[in-house]
N, C-alpha and C positions, 0 to 999 in steps of 0.2 A: 504493498499501498504506498502511499504516498504523503498521506496526511501532513502538512506541518508543509509542504513543498509550494512555491509557488510559481508559476511559468507564464512566459509571455510564448505566444503565439501570434508570429505576424506572418500571415499570407497565407500561401497555398491554395492548391484546387480541389479537383473530390475526394484524393485520396483523405486528405486533413481535414475535410467532416468527422471523416472515422476516428481519425489523431487525434483530436481536439473529446470524440465519447469514451475514449480509451483512457485517456491521462484521467479526464473528470472523472468517470467509474472507479478511479483507483484512489481516489478522494485528494488529487490534485487539482491546487486553486487556478484556475486559468483565465489571465490575462487578455483576451483576442481582437487582432484583428485584423481587417480584412473579410467577415462576414454577414454583417451590418445587415445582408439580404435574407440571413437564415434565422429561423428563431430556434434558440438552445433551449429546453425545459430543466436542465438541470443547477441549480442554486448556486456552486462554483465555479460557474460559468462567465465571467463579467467582459462583458463585451463593452469595447473602447478603444478610442485610439492611441495608438503608438507613444505620444506626444502628454496621456494623460496617465500613462505606465509609470508606476513608484519603482524606479530600477533599480532603489536602496534597498529592498527587498525581495527582488526575481532571484531565485536558485534555478536556472536555469530559460536559456530563450532557443525555439525552437525557428527557423526559419525555414520556405520553399525548400521543394524538390534541387530548386535552380539556384536557391542562398540568394545574393543580392548581387544585382550588378557592378561594373565597376566604376559608376557614377554614383552608390551606394544605395540607389534604387532596388526595392522589391515589389515586386509582381503581389495587385491583389486579385482577386477573381472572384467577390461577392457582395459590393457589385466592383467588375471591371478597374483598380485604379492602379496608386501605385503609392509604396510607407516607404519612409525613410529611415533608416537603422544610424543614428552618429556614433562615433568614435568616444565622444563622451556620455551618450549614454550608457556605452556598452564600461565603462572604464566606473562610471558611478556604483556597478554592479556590485557585491560582495564578491572578493578572492577566490570561492570557492563557484561563482557560477560557470556554466558551461554551454558554448554556445553551440546547437544542435543543424547542421544542415546537409541537405541530399550532397548537393555538388560547391563546391567553393572558387571562385574567382583568386586573383594572388589580391584586388582591390582589398576584399576579404579575410583572405589572413595575412594581410599588413594590419590591419586595422586591430584582430583579434589579438596576433602579435604584441604590438605596442599596445593593446590594453595589459597585456600579459594575464591574458583568460586564456581557456581549455577550450577547443574546437572539436570534436565531432562531426568528419565528413564521412554519413550513413553507408554510402552507396561504396566508398572503399571498400566496405567492414564485407567480409567473408558470410557472415551469418545473412544480414539483409541481401546481400547480391546472392546470392544460391537462391533464400525463397523469391526473390524478386523471379529470377531465371524460368520458375515455374509458369506462368501469368503470361510471360515473354513468349513466352516458348507454344503455351496454345493460342498467343493472341495469332503468331506467323501461322500457322496452324490453317486458323482463320484467313487468314491475308491469301496463301496459298490456293487455298482451297475455291478461295472466290474471284481466283485472277487466273487461275487457268480451267479448263475444259477437262481437263484427265482427274484420277485420283492421283492419292499422294502414293498408294499402293503401290512398287513400280516402276513408279518415279524416276529418274534419276537426281539428286541433289547432293551440291553442293555445298558444304560449310566453314567458313572459312577464319579461324579463329577456333581454340579449341581452351578459352580459360572459361567462369566458371558461367556464362552464357553459351555460346558454346557448347558447352558439354553435354548439355540438356537437350539445347534444341536439336543438336546430332541424334538422341538416345531415343527422341520421341518421334524424329520422322523414320528411326528404326523398326520403330514397337510398329508404325503404321503399315510397315512392308515396302520401305524407298529403298534406293539401294544408295549408300551415300555415304560420301568420300568427304576426309576432312582435311583442310590446309594447314596445316601446324609447323612449327619450326623444328623444337626438342625432342630428345631421343626416347627423354622420358614421355609424350605426348603422343610419342609413334607407337611406344609399350603398351598403352591405355589402350591406345584408338584398336590395336588388334585384339588389345583382349576383349573389347565389347563389339567382335567381328564387324568392324565396319575397313572402309580402304582409307589408307592415308596420302597425301601428296604433302612435299612439303612449299608450303606457301610461294616460294622462288619458283616453280615449276607448276605453277597453278594453269596456264598455258596447254597444257601437257594435258588438261582432262577437259577442259572449257566448253571447248567444244561439244560435248557427249550430256555436257548439263541440263535439264530440263529446267532447275530451281539452285539458283545461288542465292547464297542467306548468309552476309558479311555479319561480324560481329568484331570488327576491328577496328579504332578509331582514327586511320591513315588511309592512304590509297595501298589500296591490294588490288583493284580492279581498276588500272588505268587506260587506257586510248588502248594501248597496243592490244590488253588482253580484250576490250569487250570486239576489237577487229575480229577476234578468232571465235567470237560466241554466237550463235545460235540466234537468228532474232526473232525466234520464240522463247528463248529465254525468259524468266524472269527470276531480277535481280530483287530481292527484299534484304534490304542496308538497315541494321538494325544499332547500327553503332551510334554514339554519339557525334555531335555536329561538330567538324564537316563530315562526317560519315567516309567510308573507305572505298566510294563508286564516282567514276568521272561521268557526275548526271548529266552534263551537258554534251558528251560524247554519244551516253549510251540515247538521248535523244533524238541527237544528228542519225543516228545508227536505225532508228524505232524500234531500241529494246524499251522494252518496259522495266524502268526501277523506282522502286518506290524506297525512300527514305520511310525506315518504321518506327517514329521518336513517341517514350514514354507509355511503351504498348501497357505497363502496368495501370496507370491510371485511369486508361482510355476501355480497358476493357474489365478489368477488374477492381476498381478502386477500392470497394470495403474489405476486399484480402490487401489489399499493399497496401492500404491506411493503419490496416492492423498490424503488419510489418512492419513499417516508420513506428507504429504506436509503441509495441509490447519491448520493443527495443530502448527506444528513447524511456518507458519508462523501470525497464532494467538497467537501466546505466545510469539511470537518476538514485534509481535504490543503492546502487552502489555494488549488487553484487553480478556485476561483467567480470 
């Protein structure tokens, strides 16, 4: 339980409605900015502007998945708008106050460092990333089904990247009966891919298999599908790029070649906001309780 803990939650999408409920039901006192369009019925949820929050008594600050931009602005969704969390506000918090964010810009990192507070980047944690890989993989299957005219069974799928998300995506498509090839780098990854009864290729040799690929799913956040690779790809191939901006695909060239390339960002929040919010909320609650 979080009784006696005061948390400021500023901004967020559909996931954060669930985060608010999760933290409130753990008996934290929540001071919430960015949700004035939504009615909460719990007495420990206080809706207010960030400027009205007394940060001297705040134990934790929760920011949205995207944190704040390079200008210190935080996106609000209900209604749409922006809020600014200043360095002075952070510095006025108790020394034990921790800032929780999905991702962090250099601006946010610098502000927190200057304020000598702890910063938790949730999406860099294995527990959050692995849990989020499940709704991500399910969403990618949905996108693939909606944008092809064949079954996933017996399709030829290439997954570039074998990290926490890539591994789950590859496994799900394999279980659906697809012929899965994974592009990776390390000998350990190649051994694991073989153990999972899938094919592997070195990331630098993707051109050797791209011609027979019907669905290409990228999870690497830098260019791994450049112009040279796309020219060897069939025009019927579907690209689903799940990597964070700017992605790993030369989208401009794909469009010129008539290859359908979908940059699928923020999938857990779009297809399973309740589950994704529970993952974030439970992780924050556990960390605040100090049981991590």
